[in-house]
VMD Tcl script that builds the backbone (N, CA, C; Angstrom):
set m [mol new atoms 219]
animate dup $m
set s [atomselect $m all]
$s set {name element resname resid chain x y z} {
  {N N MET 1 A 46.313 5.196 22.734}
  {CA C MET 1 A 45.956 4.960 24.100}
  {C C MET 1 A 46.127 6.239 24.910}
  {N N ALA 2 A 47.099 7.064 24.579}
  {CA C ALA 2 A 47.368 8.272 25.344}
  {C C ALA 2 A 46.185 9.205 25.339}
  {N N ILE 3 A 45.472 9.288 24.236}
  {CA C ILE 3 A 44.307 10.182 24.140}
  {C C ILE 3 A 43.222 9.742 25.118}
  {N N VAL 4 A 43.065 8.450 25.268}
  {CA C VAL 4 A 41.999 7.874 26.080}
  {C C VAL 4 A 42.418 7.701 27.549}
  {N N SER 5 A 43.673 7.296 27.774}
  {CA C SER 5 A 44.101 6.959 29.120}
  {C C SER 5 A 44.938 8.049 29.801}
  {N N GLY 6 A 45.506 8.975 29.030}
  {CA C GLY 6 A 46.399 9.976 29.580}
  {C C GLY 6 A 47.787 9.423 29.852}
  {N N LYS 7 A 48.026 8.179 29.498}
  {CA C LYS 7 A 49.336 7.529 29.692}
  {C C LYS 7 A 50.191 7.731 28.472}
  {N N LYS 8 A 51.520 7.840 28.687}
  {CA C LYS 8 A 52.447 7.930 27.562}
  {C C LYS 8 A 52.509 6.564 26.887}
  {N N VAL 9 A 52.486 6.580 25.577}
  {CA C VAL 9 A 52.510 5.354 24.781}
  {C C VAL 9 A 53.631 5.446 23.768}
  {N N ASN 10 A 54.435 4.411 23.691}
  {CA C ASN 10 A 55.446 4.279 22.646}
  {C C ASN 10 A 55.000 3.173 21.704}
  {N N TYR 11 A 54.893 3.500 20.432}
  {CA C TYR 11 A 54.462 2.543 19.431}
  {C C TYR 11 A 55.639 2.305 18.480}
  {N N ILE 12 A 56.077 1.075 18.461}
  {CA C ILE 12 A 57.241 0.760 17.599}
  {C C ILE 12 A 56.818 -0.311 16.592}
  {N N THR 13 A 57.079 -0.081 15.318}
  {CA C THR 13 A 56.800 -1.080 14.297}
  {C C THR 13 A 58.073 -1.816 13.977}
  {N N ARG 14 A 57.897 -3.058 13.639}
  {CA C ARG 14 A 59.046 -3.873 13.225}
  {C C ARG 14 A 59.149 -3.859 11.704}
  {N N PRO 15 A 60.350 -3.780 11.166}
  {CA C PRO 15 A 60.481 -3.734 9.697}
  {C C PRO 15 A 60.119 -5.077 9.041}
  {N N THR 16 A 60.134 -6.165 9.809}
  {CA C THR 16 A 59.838 -7.474 9.259}
  {C C THR 16 A 59.281 -8.360 10.361}
  {N N CYS 17 A 58.497 -9.310 9.964}
  {CA C CYS 17 A 57.990 -10.295 10.934}
  {C C CYS 17 A 58.938 -11.500 10.970}
  {N N GLY 18 A 59.897 -11.547 10.019}
  {CA C GLY 18 A 60.870 -12.642 10.011}
  {C C GLY 18 A 60.473 -13.808 9.117}
  {N N ILE 19 A 59.320 -13.742 8.495}
  {CA C ILE 19 A 58.861 -14.785 7.594}
  {C C ILE 19 A 58.689 -14.143 6.214}
  {N N LYS 20 A 59.525 -14.502 5.249}
  {CA C LYS 20 A 59.594 -13.799 3.966}
  {C C LYS 20 A 58.221 -13.709 3.287}
  {N N ASP 21 A 57.495 -14.808 3.172}
  {CA C ASP 21 A 56.212 -14.793 2.480}
  {C C ASP 21 A 55.209 -13.898 3.189}
  {N N ARG 22 A 55.222 -13.914 4.495}
  {CA C ARG 22 A 54.298 -13.055 5.269}
  {C C ARG 22 A 54.689 -11.597 5.113}
  {N N ASP 23 A 55.974 -11.293 5.103}
  {CA C ASP 23 A 56.433 -9.935 4.883}
  {C C ASP 23 A 55.949 -9.418 3.527}
  {N N ILE 24 A 56.045 -10.265 2.506}
  {CA C ILE 24 A 55.557 -9.873 1.159}
  {C C ILE 24 A 54.048 -9.592 1.198}
  {N N MET 25 A 53.297 -10.429 1.867}
  {CA C MET 25 A 51.858 -10.257 1.975}
  {C C MET 25 A 51.550 -8.940 2.682}
  {N N LEU 26 A 52.201 -8.695 3.819}
  {CA C LEU 26 A 51.932 -7.465 4.589}
  {C C LEU 26 A 52.318 -6.230 3.782}
  {N N GLN 27 A 53.398 -6.298 3.036}
  {CA C GLN 27 A 53.784 -5.158 2.200}
  {C C GLN 27 A 52.754 -4.911 1.130}
  {N N LEU 28 A 52.224 -5.978 0.546}
  {CA C LEU 28 A 51.162 -5.826 -0.467}
  {C C LEU 28 A 49.939 -5.157 0.136}
  {N N TYR 29 A 49.510 -5.595 1.324}
  {CA C TYR 29 A 48.374 -4.965 1.984}
  {C C TYR 29 A 48.649 -3.488 2.247}
  {N N GLU 30 A 49.887 -3.179 2.628}
  {CA C GLU 30 A 50.251 -1.804 2.909}
  {C C GLU 30 A 50.178 -0.945 1.646}
  {N N ASN 31 A 50.626 -1.518 0.512}
  {CA C ASN 31 A 50.680 -0.754 -0.719}
  {C C ASN 31 A 49.340 -0.614 -1.428}
  {N N VAL 32 A 48.545 -1.672 -1.486}
  {CA C VAL 32 A 47.301 -1.622 -2.278}
  {C C VAL 32 A 46.052 -1.864 -1.455}
  {N N GLY 33 A 46.196 -2.262 -0.224}
  {CA C GLY 33 A 45.023 -2.534 0.602}
  {C C GLY 33 A 44.610 -4.001 0.494}
  {N N MET 34 A 43.812 -4.418 1.406}
  {CA C MET 34 A 43.410 -5.810 1.427}
  {C C MET 34 A 42.394 -6.117 0.318}
  {N N TYR 35 A 41.491 -5.182 0.039}
  {CA C TYR 35 A 40.488 -5.373 -1.003}
  {C C TYR 35 A 40.515 -4.153 -1.917}
  {N N PRO 36 A 41.456 -4.107 -2.885}
  {CA C PRO 36 A 41.577 -2.945 -3.764}
  {C C PRO 36 A 40.261 -2.681 -4.506}
  {N N GLY 37 A 39.844 -1.437 -4.530}
  {CA C GLY 37 A 38.657 -1.064 -5.270}
  {C C GLY 37 A 37.347 -1.356 -4.545}
  {N N VAL 38 A 37.400 -1.916 -3.357}
  {CA C VAL 38 A 36.206 -2.214 -2.596}
  {C C VAL 38 A 36.089 -1.259 -1.428}
  {N N GLU 39 A 34.946 -0.610 -1.300}
  {CA C GLU 39 A 34.748 0.341 -0.202}
  {C C GLU 39 A 34.369 -0.491 1.040}
  {N N VAL 40 A 35.132 -0.264 2.096}
  {CA C VAL 40 A 34.864 -0.957 3.368}
  {C C VAL 40 A 34.691 0.083 4.451}
  {N N PRO 41 A 33.573 0.106 5.161}
  {CA C PRO 41 A 32.415 -0.773 4.988}
  {C C PRO 41 A 31.576 -0.402 3.783}
  {N N SER 42 A 30.873 -1.403 3.272}
  {CA C SER 42 A 30.044 -1.163 2.092}
  {C C SER 42 A 28.816 -0.334 2.466}
  {N N LYS 43 A 28.220 0.305 1.465}
  {CA C LYS 43 A 27.030 1.114 1.704}
  {C C LYS 43 A 25.910 0.246 2.251}
  {N N ASP 44 A 25.817 -1.015 1.813}
  {CA C ASP 44 A 24.770 -1.909 2.332}
  {C C ASP 44 A 24.880 -2.073 3.833}
  {N N VAL 45 A 26.084 -2.225 4.325}
  {CA C VAL 45 A 26.296 -2.391 5.754}
  {C C VAL 45 A 25.967 -1.101 6.508}
  {N N LEU 46 A 26.413 0.018 5.949}
  {CA C LEU 46 A 26.109 1.303 6.581}
  {C C LEU 46 A 24.601 1.560 6.611}
  {N N ASP 47 A 23.904 1.180 5.550}
  {CA C ASP 47 A 22.467 1.354 5.502}
  {C C ASP 47 A 21.729 0.550 6.586}
  {N N LEU 48 A 22.354 -0.501 7.061}
  {CA C LEU 48 A 21.750 -1.303 8.137}
  {C C LEU 48 A 21.861 -0.611 9.498}
  {N N GLY 49 A 22.682 0.455 9.544}
  {CA C GLY 49 A 22.828 1.193 10.781}
  {C C GLY 49 A 23.866 0.607 11.713}
  {N N VAL 50 A 24.760 -0.219 11.204}
  {CA C VAL 50 A 25.793 -0.845 12.009}
  {C C VAL 50 A 26.730 0.264 12.525}
  {N N LYS 51 A 26.983 0.249 13.858}
  {CA C LYS 51 A 27.897 1.222 14.448}
  {C C LYS 51 A 29.297 0.634 14.453}
  {N N PHE 52 A 30.229 1.398 13.893}
  {CA C PHE 52 A 31.607 0.963 13.881}
  {C C PHE 52 A 32.364 1.700 14.976}
  {N N HIS 53 A 33.263 0.964 15.602}
  {CA C HIS 53 A 34.033 1.534 16.705}
  {C C HIS 53 A 35.384 1.977 16.196}
  {N N THR 54 A 35.973 2.898 16.923}
  {CA C THR 54 A 37.315 3.387 16.597}
  {C C THR 54 A 38.349 2.671 17.466}
  {N N ALA 55 A 39.602 2.896 17.163}
  {CA C ALA 55 A 40.676 2.340 17.990}
  {C C ALA 55 A 40.544 2.894 19.409}
  {N N GLU 56 A 40.177 4.158 19.535}
  {CA C GLU 56 A 39.985 4.757 20.852}
  {C C GLU 56 A 38.871 4.066 21.634}
  {N N ASP 57 A 37.784 3.719 20.938}
  {CA C ASP 57 A 36.691 2.968 21.584}
  {C C ASP 57 A 37.191 1.653 22.135}
  {N N TYR 58 A 37.986 0.939 21.312}
  {CA C TYR 58 A 38.515 -0.357 21.743}
  {C C TYR 58 A 39.394 -0.181 23.004}
  {N N VAL 59 A 40.265 0.792 22.967}
  {CA C VAL 59 A 41.141 1.013 24.142}
  {C C VAL 59 A 40.309 1.339 25.354}
  {N N ARG 60 A 39.329 2.228 25.218}
  {CA C ARG 60 A 38.504 2.652 26.343}
  {C C ARG 60 A 37.630 1.511 26.885}
  {N N GLU 61 A 37.016 0.755 25.995}
  {CA C GLU 61 A 36.038 -0.257 26.385}
  {C C GLU 61 A 36.633 -1.601 26.734}
  {N N ARG 62 A 37.766 -1.977 26.142}
  {CA C ARG 62 A 38.303 -3.307 26.328}
  {C C ARG 62 A 39.685 -3.347 26.971}
  {N N LEU 63 A 40.623 -2.536 26.397}
  {CA C LEU 63 A 42.009 -2.645 26.852}
  {C C LEU 63 A 42.233 -2.045 28.221}
  {N N LEU 64 A 41.764 -0.815 28.447}
  {CA C LEU 64 A 41.977 -0.195 29.773}
  {C C LEU 64 A 41.370 -1.018 30.895}
  {N N PRO 65 A 40.115 -1.493 30.784}
  {CA C PRO 65 A 39.595 -2.331 31.864}
  {C C PRO 65 A 40.414 -3.590 32.067}
  {N N HIS 66 A 40.905 -4.174 30.988}
  {CA C HIS 66 A 41.722 -5.390 31.074}
  {C C HIS 66 A 43.015 -5.073 31.866}
  {N N LEU 67 A 43.564 -3.899 31.657}
  {CA C LEU 67 A 44.799 -3.493 32.326}
  {C C LEU 67 A 44.575 -2.907 33.719}
  {N N GLY 68 A 43.281 -2.751 34.080}
  {CA C GLY 68 A 42.950 -2.194 35.396}
  {C C GLY 68 A 43.144 -0.688 35.429}
  {N N LEU 69 A 43.031 -0.002 34.279}
  {CA C LEU 69 A 43.216 1.452 34.199}
  {C C LEU 69 A 41.882 2.094 33.848}
  {N N ALA 70 A 41.771 3.371 34.193}
  {CA C ALA 70 A 40.555 4.118 33.915}
  {C C ALA 70 A 40.802 5.054 32.755}
  {N N ALA 71 A 39.785 5.237 31.945}
  {CA C ALA 71 A 39.858 6.214 30.851}
  {C C ALA 71 A 39.713 7.609 31.422}
  {N N ILE 72 A 40.329 8.569 30.750}
  {CA C ILE 72 A 40.162 9.965 31.151}
  {C C ILE 72 A 38.953 10.529 30.454}
  {N N SER 73 A 38.346 11.531 31.013}
  {CA C SER 73 A 37.134 12.114 30.417}
  {C C SER 73 A 37.461 13.137 29.389}
}
mol reanalyze $m
mol bondsrecalc $m
mol representation Tube
mol addrep $m
């Protein structure tokens, strides 16, 4: 958000969500990915010309307006 808004951002991750099975699932996703061996997005989707947005796009287009803040140029 700092790149888009110019505001200082502190991002803190939690070591656990507190639910053992979910923690195991999230660790698996972290280690091997959600779809191992599958390219995401697939070439078929890219060939359709689908535009993918970045995290910065989301912050600029959705989050900052929601918070009543303006993006920096």
